[in-house]
C-alpha angles and dihedrals in degrees: 000000000000120000117263092212129037121251092228119051120181128204139152121262147080121305091221091059090067116123117281115275092023119144109243114208126205135161118246142182117240095236092080099247122143096169106127143023122011091339089067089057091051089050090054092046093054121008087178092059090047092051091049094053093043090055090046090054100041103037124079118224109251130273095031140130093188114132111249092239091055090050091051093047088052090059092063110111093024134102130225107207109202117198121223115293129211094241093061115109087211127028110256140151114227120213112199107201108200100213100152135032096211137035136203129052096304103031105052116112119243117275094250090053091048093051092049091049091047092057091049094046094049092047087049088052091049091053091051092049091051093047094050094047092047091051121102095222119056101194094171096046128232120004113203134190129304121267123182146174119229092283122211092013097098123050093355089061100218116142109252095229090061092052093045089054088057092046092052088061096051098075095230116126116221147157115238117205128202134176118272108266096029106112120146093347096326128155120307127228131201117249136136143086109343094353126121131203117222129189130211136196112333093014094282119148117252116244111281123237123207119248109269129207138065141247090272089075104252116169109283132210116246100233126085137190097231138190091038112092126207 
């Protein structure tokens, strides 16, 4: 019997305006960096969640003699599901989808590899959600529905429609948010944690600048190209 509702529903908005206890999805590299793009907004939203995933990516399981690079490559196609943290202004779960090993202009995996990893990571997330909900003891409290940005379509440079096609085959229902005005590759606006939207002459949005800084904590700009995930 065909589904009465689609798995992927898109709407305009801000990922951090999702209902309390929602699972927020974003695409990550496996080197532990949340220095730019949507990842930087997640880092500002919960430094504790950032620290947990950074440790996950940069620390070898003990005992282990595996090189760090091998460990990090092994994380591609998996999901780290982080429960709500005390430093969050709103209670959320954060799903780190490891869709690329590297980051930056020379380190990002090829689009075909990112798409394959996306499918594996989202199916991994689905299995974790199912296991938690089926468990008798809910140590971390309520787990809501999945909310996502247009993952991979920002700094990772993969066309959103290609990622959406992969998501539709993963069996995980989610709401995907995008900025107002971004429809079929339309103009982006700046929203998100700590970010401000400014207008110029004629009400036009000023040109957005990507979030600057790195995981080492350098001073960051306050604007963010939002609604497009890594």
